[in-house]
C-alpha atoms as one frame of an Amber mdcrd trajectory, in Angstrom:
protein
 -37.797-154.092 -82.433 -37.598-151.292 -85.004 -40.778-149.794 -83.522 -39.151
-149.744 -80.027 -36.013-148.161 -81.413 -38.039-145.391 -83.031 -39.807-144.709
 -79.744 -36.495-144.558 -77.906 -35.053-142.139 -80.481 -38.180-139.925 -80.238
 -38.041-139.907 -76.446 -34.353-139.055 -76.531 -35.002-136.166 -78.889 -37.803
-134.838 -76.627 -35.562-135.026 -73.552 -32.855-133.109 -75.451 -35.299-130.338
 -76.256 -36.538-130.149 -72.679 -32.934-130.059 -71.363 -32.163-127.211 -73.739
 -35.279-125.260 -72.880 -33.876-123.337 -69.917 -31.037-121.954 -72.095 -33.508
-121.006 -74.791 -35.769-119.290 -72.273 -32.915-117.162 -71.032 -31.837-115.987
 -74.460 -32.036-112.250 -75.260 -32.690-110.765 -78.690 -31.452-107.623 -80.399
 -32.977-105.929 -83.490 -30.407-104.650 -85.975 -30.506-100.890 -86.328 -29.294
 -98.630 -89.172 -25.509 -98.315 -89.001 -25.067-101.477 -86.954 -22.256-103.982
 -87.522 -21.431-107.268 -85.846 -18.461-105.587 -84.172 -20.606-102.723 -82.830
 -23.287-105.124 -81.546 -20.683-107.392 -79.924 -19.147-104.453 -78.019 -22.564
-103.328 -76.783 -23.438-106.813 -75.491 -20.048-107.831 -74.064 -19.337-110.623
 -76.524 -17.233-111.188 -79.646 -18.039-111.207 -83.381 -17.149-114.887 -83.545
 -19.546-115.776 -80.707 -22.325-113.766 -82.307 -21.862-115.529 -85.633 -21.804
-118.940 -83.993 -24.875-118.187 -81.808 -26.853-117.020 -84.845 -25.554-119.440
 -87.461 -24.118-116.653 -89.565 -21.571-117.269 -92.283 -21.002-113.662 -93.292
 -20.723-110.263 -91.614 -23.659-108.856 -93.638 -26.677-107.707 -91.589 -30.147
-106.441 -92.522 -31.904-103.613 -90.702 -34.704-105.223 -88.650 -32.926-108.545
 -88.445 -33.231-110.242 -85.059 -30.110-111.663 -83.425 -29.635-113.789 -80.342
 -27.325-112.029 -77.922 -26.108-112.638 -74.345 -28.493-111.687 -71.581 -28.378
-107.955 -70.958 -26.458-106.541 -68.016 -29.622-105.347 -66.243 -30.561-108.930
 -65.429 -29.182-111.748 -63.332 -30.066-115.314 -64.320 -31.542-117.641 -61.709
 -32.853-121.206 -61.881 -36.356-122.146 -60.780 -36.436-124.371 -57.707 -38.784
-127.227 -56.951 -42.356-125.998 -56.254 -41.465-122.428 -57.285 -43.973-120.040
 -58.796 -43.333-116.608 -60.216 -45.048-115.136 -57.169 -42.759-117.099 -54.767
 -39.650-116.032 -56.726 -40.724-112.365 -56.750 -41.264-112.555 -52.951 -37.912
-114.246 -52.357 -35.986-111.655 -54.286 -38.096-108.665 -53.204 -38.964-107.777
 -56.814 -42.533-106.718 -57.823 -44.258-109.592 -59.571 -45.247-107.434 -62.587
 -41.568-106.436 -63.092 -40.430-110.039 -62.862 -42.988-111.129 -65.493 -42.119
-108.167 -67.731 -38.470-109.122 -67.572 -39.303-112.580 -68.992 -41.364-112.082
 -72.160 -39.871-115.317 -73.521 -42.065-117.296 -71.099 -45.487-117.602 -72.792
 -47.371-118.456 -69.609 -45.879-117.216 -66.306 -48.080-119.725 -64.496 -46.251
-122.606 -66.196 -42.598-122.775 -65.098 -40.552-125.803 -64.193 -37.665-126.829
 -61.956 -34.323-125.898 -63.520 -35.755-123.303 -65.911 -33.444-120.267 -66.184
 -35.231-116.949 -65.830 -34.135-113.361 -65.752 -34.079-111.509 -62.456 -34.153
-107.722 -62.986 -31.472-105.873 -61.084 -32.953-103.270 -58.746 -31.136 -99.941
 -58.665 -29.786 -98.779 -55.325 -32.007 -95.697 -55.363 -35.084 -94.185 -57.151
 -36.660 -97.604 -57.673 -40.079 -95.956 -57.838 -39.023 -93.743 -60.711 -41.006
 -93.347 -63.962 -39.566 -94.096 -67.403 -39.245 -90.730 -69.176 -41.062 -91.790
 -72.395 -44.339 -93.575 -73.056 -44.442 -96.979 -74.744 -44.816 -96.692 -78.469
 -43.015 -93.386 -78.783 -39.441 -94.771 -78.655 -37.422 -97.650 -80.070 -35.306
-100.376 -78.516 -32.157 -98.906 -76.987 -28.838-100.124 -75.653 -26.385 -98.739
 -73.147 -24.526 -95.879 -74.862 -22.996 -94.581 -71.599 -19.214 -93.987 -71.878
 -19.192 -94.393 -75.641 -16.895 -92.005 -77.509 -18.326 -88.666 -78.764 -16.348
 -86.206 -80.873 -18.328 -82.938 -81.221 -17.345 -79.934 -79.112 -17.788 -76.181
 -79.574 -14.043 -75.967 -80.394 -14.051 -78.717 -83.019 -13.444 -82.468 -82.913
 -12.594 -83.608 -79.397 -12.957 -87.171 -78.133 -14.976 -87.270 -74.914 -17.053
 -89.727 -72.902 -20.788 -89.913 -73.551 -22.276 -89.165 -70.142 -25.754 -90.675
 -70.596 -27.986 -92.993 -72.555 -29.598 -92.069 -75.833 -33.180 -93.258 -76.519
 -34.260 -92.834 -80.136 -37.817 -91.488 -80.135 -40.494 -89.782 -82.187 -40.001
 -86.059 -82.777 -42.293 -84.197 -80.422 -43.026 -87.129 -78.125 -43.639 -85.969
 -74.538 -40.807 -86.365 -72.040 -41.684 -87.020 -68.415 -39.803 -86.350 -65.224
 -38.513 -89.674 -63.830 -39.059 -88.500 -60.247 -39.913 -85.428 -58.227 -37.446
 -82.622 -57.749 -36.505 -78.991 -58.392 -35.347 -77.604 -61.720 -31.847 -76.160
 -61.365 -31.012 -75.588 -65.056 -33.173 -74.965 -68.110 -32.551 -73.322 -71.450
 -29.880 -73.776 -74.128 -26.705 -75.774 -73.827 -24.333 -76.123 -76.829 -24.025
 -79.833 -76.278 -27.569 -80.750 -75.149 -29.609 -78.105 -76.959 -32.834 -77.316
 -75.031 -32.309 -79.200 -71.813 -33.615 -79.532 -68.256 -31.628 -80.461 -65.174
 -33.685 -81.563 -62.112 -32.154 -81.924 -58.653 -33.794 -84.985 -57.121 -31.942
 -85.079 -53.808 -29.040 -83.291 -52.176 -26.474 -85.178 -54.243 -28.266 -86.217
 -57.446 -29.423 -84.487 -60.602 -31.294 -85.936 -63.612 -30.546 -84.379 -67.010
 -32.876 -84.458 -70.076 -31.399 -83.120 -73.331 -31.981 -82.432 -77.085 -35.555
 -81.355 -76.431 -37.623 -79.546 -79.130 -39.352 -77.444 -76.446 -40.723 -77.324
 -72.929 -44.158 -77.747 -71.359 -45.708 -74.808 -69.486 -44.008 -73.711 -66.297
 -40.627 -75.300 -66.863 -38.093 -72.823 -65.466 -35.302 -72.709 -62.882 -36.703
 -73.050 -59.383 -39.940 -74.799 -60.394 -40.923 -77.975 -58.616 -41.840 -81.035
 -60.662 -43.387 -84.383 -59.730 -42.727 -87.902 -60.954 -44.466 -88.490 -64.248
 -45.009 -84.783 -64.966 -44.454 -83.757 -68.648 -41.457 -81.456 -68.893 -40.775
 -81.179 -72.623 -40.751 -82.859 -76.015 -38.270 -85.020 -77.909 -36.185 -83.174
 -80.441 -32.762 -83.033 -82.150 -31.433 -79.759 -80.743 -27.835 -79.118 -79.770
 -24.288 -79.413 -81.090 -24.104 -75.714 -81.831 -25.271 -72.202 -80.884 -28.853
 -71.553 -79.745 -31.406 -72.843 -82.217 -29.193 -75.501 -83.816 -31.091 -78.688
 -84.628 -31.155 -81.593 -87.043 -27.493 -82.668 -86.668 -28.708 -86.124 -85.539
 -31.915 -88.133 -85.349 -34.498 -87.125 -82.706 -33.835 -88.774 -79.359 -33.852
 -88.177 -75.651 -30.453 -88.025 -73.953 -30.800 -88.992 -70.236 -28.041 -88.590
 -67.715 -27.609 -88.948 -63.920 -25.028 -86.729 -62.180 -23.636 -86.849 -58.604
 -22.572 -83.530 -57.135 -19.906 -84.845 -54.707 -17.042 -85.404 -54.189 -16.892
 -83.614 -57.561 -19.570 -83.216 -60.223 -19.617 -86.439 -62.253 -21.939 -88.694
 -64.271 -22.912 -92.267 -63.405 -24.311 -94.927 -65.660 -28.119 -94.467 -65.836
 -28.856 -97.576 -67.846 -29.876 -99.853 -64.963 -32.278 -97.192 -63.670 -33.901
 -96.766 -67.085 -34.386-100.543 -67.583 -35.914-100.928 -64.148 -38.329 -98.034
 -64.702 -39.222 -99.409 -68.134 -40.515-102.720 -66.745
C-alpha cells in the first residue's frame, strides 16, 4: 500500500512539472547591468518591483552585475500555444514567419523538433516595413540591450534640459563596424552636437534611419552617396554631447533611430525592427 502511495505521489509530481513546463518555456531572462536597480528593470519590462522579487524569489533589493533574472516576455513577442500535431515548421508557415526566426526567438526550447500540445512559445512580431533589414552590428560586438526609446535624457547644448530619447542605445565594443540596415541615400553626415559623428540615411520617401555616436566613417560615406543593406558605414564610438571632437562622455554604443518625415519630422520606436533583424 505504501509502495502504491509513493508511486502515486511521484506520478503527481511529474504531472505537475509537465503542466508547468509551458510557463517555464515562455519565460524570458534579463542579465543585470551596471547601474541597474529592481525599479529600473521593472520599468523596462512593464512589471513591478514586487512582481520581480516574487518571480525570482528575492528577499532584498540588492543585485549583482551579471545576475540573471526572470522577467515577463519581451514586447517584441506574442505568446501562442502549440496545437495538436503542430511542428515548428507548421507554426512558422501558419504565421508567415521564417522558420529560422521562429527557432531563434525560442532559445529556451532545447530541441525544436520536440514540442508538445499546449506548450507556450514566443512568436516574433513582424514589423510593418523593412522586414528584410540587417541588424546594424555583428554578433559578439555588442551586449544585450533593452528598449530605451522615450526614456528621459537631460543633456543639451544649452545645459540640462529634459527631453525624450528618440532611439535605442546598443552598448558595443569601441571601433566595432556599423552596418546599414537597408539600402538608401545618405542625406546627413558629419558632426551633430547630440549624436557626434552620425549618418542619416533616407530609405524611402518618408523614412530615415539614423546612426549616431560613431568614432569614424568607412570610405565614401558622404551626403548623396548610395548605400546598400549590410554595407559598413562607420565604427562604434562615444562621440557627441558637445562641440566637434567631443567624446568619452558615455560608454561606447550605437544609437539607432527611425524618423518619419510627414506629417512633421518625428521619431518612431525602432525596437521592434531591431529585434526582428537580430533574429
